[in-house]
N, C-alpha and C positions, 0 to 999 in steps of 0.2 A: 358772381357766386355768393358773395357776402349778402347781397340783396335777397337772393333766393333763400338763404339760410335764415335770415331774420324773419322773412315773410312766412316761412314754414313754421317757425316757433310761434308767431302771432296767430297763424291759422289753427294750431293746436290749442292755444289758449282760447281762441274764438269758439271752437267746438266745445271745449270744456265749460266755458261760461254759458253757452246757450243750452247745452244738454243738461248740465247739472251745476248751477251757480255755486252751490256749496263746495263742490270739488275743486273749484278754482278761486280760492280766497284772495288771490293777488289781483284779480280783475275787479275793478270798481266802476260802476256806471256813474258818470258825473252829470249827464244831461240827456234829455230827449227833446229834440227840436223837430217837430212835425214828423217826417218819415225817417229821420236819422237819429241814432243813439251814439253818444260819445262815451268812451271808456279810457281808463288808465290801467296800467299793469307794470310789472317789472319783468325785464328780460335780461338775463345775465347781469343782474344787479343794477341795470340802467332803467330809468323810467321810460315807458313807451306809451303813446296815446294813439287811439284809432277811433274812427267813426264807421258805423255800418248801417246798412239798410237792407231790408228783406223785400223780395219782389211783391208788388201789389197785384200782379197778374202774370200768369204763365200760359203760353200757347204751346201745346205739344200733343202728340198722339200716345204718349206713355202714361202709365198710371202714377199720378202725383203721390199717392199713398206709399209708393215704393221708393220715393226720393228722400235723400238725406237733407240736412240743413243747408240752406243756400243764402248767399248774400254778397253784396259788393262792399268792400271796405277800403278806406284810405288811412294809411298809417303815417304818423308824423315821426320823423326822426331828424337828427342833427339840430335839435332845439328849435323846431318849427320852420326851418329853412328849406326842408325837403319833404315831399310827400310821395308815397308809393301807393299805387292803385292796384287792387287785385279783386278777383272774383272766386268765390267758392261755389261750385255749381250744385252740389248735392247729388251728383251722378258722375260716372267716369266718362271723360271726354273720349271720343274716338281718337285712336293713335294717329299722330301727325295731322290732326285736323286743325282748323282755324277757329278762333273765337273772336267775335266782334263786339265792340262797344259802339252803339249808335246813339248819339246825343242830338236830339231834335233834327234828325236827318243827316248828320255828319258822322260817317263811319270810320272807326279806327280799329285796326287789327291788333289783337293781343298776341304777342309772339310766344312767350314761354308758357306752354301748356304741359302741366304735370298732373296726371291722374284726373282729379276733379277741381284743379285750380288753374288759373291763368293770370299772367302778369304782362305788363308792357315790356318792350325791348329795352327802353332807356329812360333815364330821368327826364330827358327832353320831352318824350311822349307823355310821361306822367304830368309834367308841368302844363302841357297843352290840354290834357284831359281835365285837369283841375280847373283851368280857366273856362273851358267849355261847360263843365258841370256847374260852376258858379253862375253862369249866365243862362243855363238851360232849364227846361221844364221837365223833361223826361229822358230817361236812359233805357235803352233796350239792349240787353246782352243776349247774343245768339251763338249757339254752337251745336255740334252734333254729338249725341251720346255714342258710346261704343257700339250700340246696336243700330246706329245709323239714323236715329230720330232727330229731327231738327227741334231744338228747344229754344224758345224765346221768352225771356223774363223781362218784365217791364217794371222799372223803378221810378218813383217820384223823386225829383231833385228838390222838392220843397223842404226847406230847412237845412239844405246842404251847406250853404255859405256860413250860416251862424254856428252850426255844429263844428265845422272846420276851424272857425275862429276860436271856439272853446278849447279844442285840443291843442291848437297852436299856443294858446295862453298857458295851458296847464303843463305843457312839455317844454316850455322855454326857460 
């Protein structure tokens, strides 16, 4: 539950930072490495760091113009020793549906689906996904919208490893 609480706070900061950077003065961009951006912020008086990437391609039958902000982000906590992976879809997921991360053909189910966000079930899965993302070239996130449309977002993993190293250094 604590994991979900921290990620919800970061998701709110993420939205504020992307929609109106002035409204979220505590968010500071510290680097852009190819397809990934690195940020620092304060959550409950503690420094938090995260990297994010936006989809380079979307496959779907819905109107993209009606979609909100979307992205995959990895949060550093516990002084760089732990990472949490999550996705903000920009649309409401279908209730009780599954969301998948597919890294170069290897598929992982994201268990915790809440409205337009999804997380993994455990830190073990997060560690495995981080390892795969460091080695991988492409990430495809797929899930069903509440209207039943399958949406597939494709992300480049170019720059992921360097961006992750930057947040680990800045939050240790």
